[in-house]
C-alpha positions, 0 to 999 in steps of 0.5 A: 752837170754831175751835180744834177745827177746826184741831187743838186739843189734846185735853182743852182746855175751850171755850165756845160762846156764843149771843149777841144783840147790838143791830144798831147795835153790830155791824160786818159785814165779809167775812172773806176780804177783810179779809185783803187789807186786813191784807196792805196789798193793793188790794181791787177788788170786781169784775175790771173794777175791778182796777188794775195799779199803784194809788195809795195813795189808790186802795188805801185807798179800795178797802178800803171793799169789805171792808164789801160783804156783799150777795150778789153773784155776779159778783165775785171773792170768792164765796162770802162769809164774813161776820164780825161784830165788836163792841167789847164784850160785855155779860152781858145779851146772852149767851143761852146758854153751852155748855161742851165739852171737846175730844175729839180 
């Protein structure tokens, strides 16, 4: 459905799935923080943890913060945007499939 939000082409068919995946098959991470990792950046959780010129090991270790999805109010990335990723989607996990056509 995001394509619609970002100006998808009118008439494009889209499907919204309602799914129920076992918890042990899902990896939760922070969407915004993930982009810091993708851009090879250092990812401090709190301002006090920020390092001016982190070593490669410090940078790699900081990437673990992408999995900090607890509600923390005193860190730099509030509000949070939790994303769920999974390796496979089994048919039996699909509860509902709603078909739409983009109107705009």
